[in-house]
C-alpha positions as CSV (number, residue, x, y, z in Angstrom):
1,M,2.9,-56.1,-6.9
2,A,2.0,-52.4,-7.4
3,E,1.2,-52.1,-3.7
4,K,4.6,-53.6,-2.8
5,Y,6.4,-51.0,-5.0
6,V,4.5,-48.1,-3.5
7,Q,5.3,-49.4,0.0
8,T,9.0,-49.7,-0.9
9,L,9.0,-46.2,-2.3
10,E,7.3,-44.8,0.8
11,R,9.9,-46.5,3.1
12,S,12.7,-45.1,1.0
13,L,11.3,-41.6,1.3
14,D,11.0,-42.1,5.0
15,V,14.7,-43.0,5.2
16,L,15.7,-39.9,3.2
17,E,13.5,-37.7,5.4
18,V,15.1,-39.1,8.6
19,L,18.5,-38.4,7.2
20,A,17.5,-34.9,6.1
21,H,16.3,-33.9,9.6
22,A,19.2,-35.6,11.4
23,E,21.9,-33.3,12.9
24,E,24.6,-36.0,12.2
25,P,25.0,-39.2,10.2
26,L,22.9,-42.1,11.5
27,G,23.4,-45.8,11.8
28,V,21.0,-48.5,10.4
29,T,19.5,-49.2,13.8
30,E,18.9,-45.5,14.6
31,I,17.2,-45.0,11.3
32,G,15.0,-48.1,11.8
33,N,14.0,-47.0,15.3
34,R,12.9,-43.6,14.1
35,I,10.6,-44.9,11.4
36,S,9.7,-48.3,12.9
37,L,11.4,-50.4,10.3
38,H,13.5,-53.6,10.8
39,K,17.2,-52.9,10.3
40,S,17.5,-55.5,7.5
41,T,14.9,-53.5,5.5
42,V,16.6,-50.3,6.3
43,H,19.9,-51.8,5.2
44,R,18.5,-52.9,1.8
45,I,17.0,-49.5,1.2
46,L,20.3,-47.8,2.1
47,Q,22.3,-50.0,-0.3
48,T,20.0,-48.9,-3.2
49,L,20.1,-45.2,-2.3
50,C,23.9,-45.3,-1.9
51,H,24.2,-47.0,-5.3
52,R,22.2,-44.2,-6.9
53,G,24.1,-41.4,-5.0
54,Y,21.2,-40.2,-2.9
55,V,22.8,-41.5,0.3
56,E,26.5,-42.0,1.2
57,R,28.2,-44.0,3.9
58,K,30.7,-42.2,6.1
59,K,34.2,-43.5,5.5
60,D,35.4,-46.1,8.0
61,S,31.9,-46.0,9.6
62,E,28.5,-47.7,9.4
63,R,26.8,-44.4,9.5
64,Y,24.9,-42.7,6.7
65,Q,24.1,-39.2,5.5
66,L,22.5,-37.6,2.4
67,G,24.5,-37.9,-0.8
68,I,25.5,-35.4,-3.5
69,K,22.6,-36.4,-5.8
70,I,20.2,-35.0,-3.3
71,I,22.1,-31.7,-3.3
72,E,22.1,-31.7,-7.1
73,L,18.3,-32.1,-7.2
74,G,17.8,-29.4,-4.5
75,I,19.9,-26.9,-6.4
76,R,18.1,-27.7,-9.7
77,F,14.7,-27.2,-7.9
78,F,15.8,-23.9,-6.4
79,N,17.2,-22.7,-9.7
80,D,13.9,-23.5,-11.4
81,L,11.7,-21.5,-9.0
82,E,10.4,-18.5,-10.9
83,I,10.2,-16.4,-7.7
84,R,13.8,-17.1,-6.9
85,K,14.9,-16.1,-10.5
86,V,12.9,-12.9,-10.3
87,A,13.9,-12.0,-6.8
88,A,17.6,-12.7,-7.0
89,P,18.8,-9.4,-8.6
90,I,16.4,-7.4,-6.5
91,L,17.7,-9.0,-3.3
92,S,21.3,-8.3,-4.5
93,D,20.5,-4.6,-5.0
94,L,18.8,-4.5,-1.6
95,V,21.9,-5.8,0.1
96,K,24.0,-3.2,-1.6
97,V,21.8,-0.5,-0.2
98,L,21.3,-1.8,3.3
99,D,24.5,-4.0,3.7
100,E,22.5,-6.5,5.8
101,V,21.6,-10.1,5.2
102,V,18.5,-10.5,3.0
103,H,16.3,-13.7,2.8
104,L,13.7,-15.1,0.5
105,V,11.3,-17.6,1.9
106,L,8.3,-19.7,0.8
107,P,5.4,-20.9,3.0
108,D,5.0,-24.6,3.4
109,D,2.7,-26.5,5.7
110,G,2.4,-23.8,8.3
111,E,6.1,-23.0,8.3
112,I,8.5,-21.1,6.2
113,V,11.4,-22.5,4.1
114,Y,14.4,-20.3,3.3
115,I,15.1,-20.7,-0.5
116,D,17.7,-17.9,-1.0
117,R,20.0,-15.7,1.1
118,A,22.0,-12.7,-0.1
119,E,25.0,-12.0,2.2
120,S,26.1,-8.6,3.4
121,S,29.8,-7.5,3.7
122,Q,29.5,-7.9,7.4
123,V,29.8,-11.2,9.3
124,V,26.5,-12.1,11.0
125,S,25.9,-15.4,12.8
126,M,22.2,-16.5,12.3
127,H,20.3,-19.8,12.3
128,S,18.9,-19.2,8.8
129,K,20.2,-21.3,6.0
130,V,18.9,-22.1,2.5
131,G,16.7,-25.2,2.8
132,R,16.1,-24.7,6.5
133,R,12.6,-24.5,7.9
134,A,11.4,-22.1,10.6
135,P,8.2,-21.3,12.5
136,M,5.9,-18.5,11.4
137,H,4.8,-17.0,14.7
138,C,8.2,-15.7,15.7
139,T,9.9,-14.8,12.3
140,A,9.3,-11.5,10.4
141,V,8.8,-13.4,7.1
142,G,6.4,-15.8,8.9
143,K,4.3,-13.0,10.4
144,A,4.4,-11.1,7.0
145,L,2.8,-14.2,5.4
146,L,0.4,-14.8,8.3
147,S,-0.9,-11.3,7.9
148,T,-2.2,-12.1,4.4
149,L,-4.3,-15.0,5.6
150,P,-7.9,-15.1,7.1
151,E,-7.9,-15.1,10.9
152,E,-9.5,-18.5,11.0
153,E,-6.6,-20.0,9.0
154,V,-4.0,-18.2,11.2
155,R,-5.7,-19.7,14.3
156,H,-5.6,-23.1,12.7
157,I,-1.9,-22.9,11.9
158,L,-1.1,-21.7,15.4
159,E,-3.1,-24.5,16.9
160,V,-1.5,-27.2,14.8
161,K,2.1,-25.9,14.9
162,G,2.0,-24.3,18.4
163,M,3.8,-21.2,19.6
164,T,7.1,-22.4,20.9
165,K,8.9,-19.8,23.1
166,Y,12.5,-19.4,21.7
167,T,13.5,-16.3,23.5
168,P,12.0,-14.1,26.3
169,N,10.6,-11.9,23.5
170,T,8.7,-14.7,21.6
171,I,5.0,-14.0,21.4
172,T,3.1,-17.0,22.7
173,D,-0.4,-15.5,23.1
174,P,-2.5,-15.9,19.9
175,E,-4.5,-12.8,20.6
176,V,-1.4,-10.6,20.9
177,L,0.0,-12.1,17.6
178,L,-3.3,-11.6,15.8
179,E,-3.4,-7.9,16.9
180,G,0.1,-7.4,15.5
181,L,-0.9,-9.1,12.2
182,R,-3.7,-6.6,11.7
183,K,-1.2,-3.8,11.8
184,I,1.1,-5.7,9.4
185,R,-1.8,-6.2,7.0
186,T,-2.0,-2.4,6.7
187,S,1.7,-1.5,6.7
188,K,3.0,-4.6,4.8
189,I,6.0,-4.5,7.1
190,S,6.6,-6.9,10.0
191,V,9.2,-6.3,12.6
192,E,10.6,-9.2,14.8
193,T,12.7,-8.0,17.6
194,E,14.8,-10.9,19.1
195,E,11.7,-13.2,19.0
196,N,13.5,-16.0,17.2
197,E,17.2,-15.3,18.0
198,I,18.7,-13.2,20.8
199,G,20.5,-10.2,19.4
200,I,18.8,-10.2,16.0
201,I,16.2,-7.9,14.6
202,C,14.4,-8.9,11.4
203,L,12.0,-7.0,9.1
204,G,9.8,-8.8,6.6
205,T,7.3,-8.1,3.8
206,P,5.1,-10.4,1.7
207,I,5.4,-11.1,-2.0
208,F,2.3,-11.5,-4.2
209,D,1.7,-13.2,-7.5
210,Y,-0.5,-12.1,-10.4
211,S,-3.7,-13.4,-8.6
212,G,-3.0,-11.4,-5.4
213,R,-2.0,-14.4,-3.4
214,A,1.0,-14.1,-1.1
215,I,3.4,-16.8,-2.3
216,G,6.5,-15.8,-0.4
217,A,8.3,-13.1,1.6
218,I,11.6,-11.3,1.9
219,S,13.4,-10.1,4.9
220,V,16.3,-8.0,6.2
221,S,18.1,-9.3,9.3
222,G,21.0,-8.0,11.4
223,P,22.3,-7.3,14.9
224,A,19.8,-5.4,16.9
225,S,22.2,-2.5,17.6
226,R,23.0,-2.0,13.9
227,I,19.5,-2.3,12.7
228,T,18.3,0.2,15.3
229,E,21.1,2.6,14.4
230,K,20.4,2.5,10.7
231,G,16.7,3.1,11.4
232,I,13.8,0.6,11.2
233,D,11.6,3.0,9.3
234,W,14.3,3.5,6.6
235,I,15.1,-0.2,6.3
236,G,11.4,-1.0,6.2
237,G,10.8,1.5,3.4
238,E,13.6,0.0,1.3
239,L,12.4,-3.5,2.0
240,K,8.8,-2.7,1.1
241,T,9.9,-1.1,-2.2
242,A,11.9,-4.3,-3.0
243,G,9.0,-6.5,-2.2
244,E,6.6,-4.5,-4.3
245,L,9.1,-4.7,-7.2
246,V,9.3,-8.5,-7.0
247,S,5.5,-8.7,-6.8
248,A,5.1,-6.5,-9.8
249,K,7.6,-8.6,-11.8
250,L,5.5,-11.7,-10.9
251,G,2.4,-9.9,-12.4
252,F,0.8,-8.4,-9.3
253,D,-1.1,-5.2,-10.2
254,F,-1.0,-2.9,-7.2
255,F,-3.3,-0.3,-8.8
256,K,-5.9,-2.9,-9.7
257,K,-5.7,-4.4,-6.2
258,A,-6.2,-0.9,-4.6
259,N,-9.3,-0.3,-6.7
C-alpha cells in the first residue's frame, strides 16, 4: 500500500512539473504523452490537484495550467529564503545608483534560478523572470558562480548541460570559458556581452555564506549601448561592493578569507 501511495505522489509531481514547464495550458492527452501515463490516470490526478487548488482548468476548455495554490507556495518559499531577505534592500539601493535591472539568483543542478529582480526606472525587455531557469555558461551570474568551483566540477557541468549557442557571441568552447573563469576568480566580476540575449550586457558577482561557499550571485543588466556608456568598470565596482555587502551580512569574513 505504501508503494502505491509513493507512486501516486510521484505521478502527481510529474504532472505538476509538466505544467510548470509548458508554455501554454495542456490537455489530458498531451500531459499523458509527455510523462507516459494513460489519460485516465492523468485525469484522476488532475481532478485531485484541481480540487486542492494546485491546478486549474481553463474556462470553457479541457486544458489545464498551474493553480493559485502553487503561486502561494512559491511566494512563501521565496519570502522565507534568508539570502533574499538579506539581499533585497541592497539590490534596491543598487538600482537607485545604477538605474538598471538587478537580479538575484541561486544555483541549482548546473543551472541558475532567478529568485528576485529589482526593476529600474527604464523599460527593458529581457528573458529573465523570477522563477525562471537559465544556463550557466552564457550568463554573467552563471559564470560568476562557475568561477568559484573546481575546474573538474565545471567541466562536469558543461558536459552534462552542454554549451548551447544562443547568440553569435555565446562561448561554446570549454577551454575558452575556463580561461575566462580564471580571470573572474580573481576579479570577482563577470561580464557577459550579448552571449545570452542580443542587445543585452550583463555583469555578475558571486555571493558567499559564512563558510566561504558561493550560494548565489547578483547581476546588473541593461541595453549594451547604455551599459557601455555608463562604464563597465564603474558598474562592476558598484556591483562588487553590493555583493560583498550581501556576503558580509550572511556571515562571510573577507579578512579571514584573505588570510
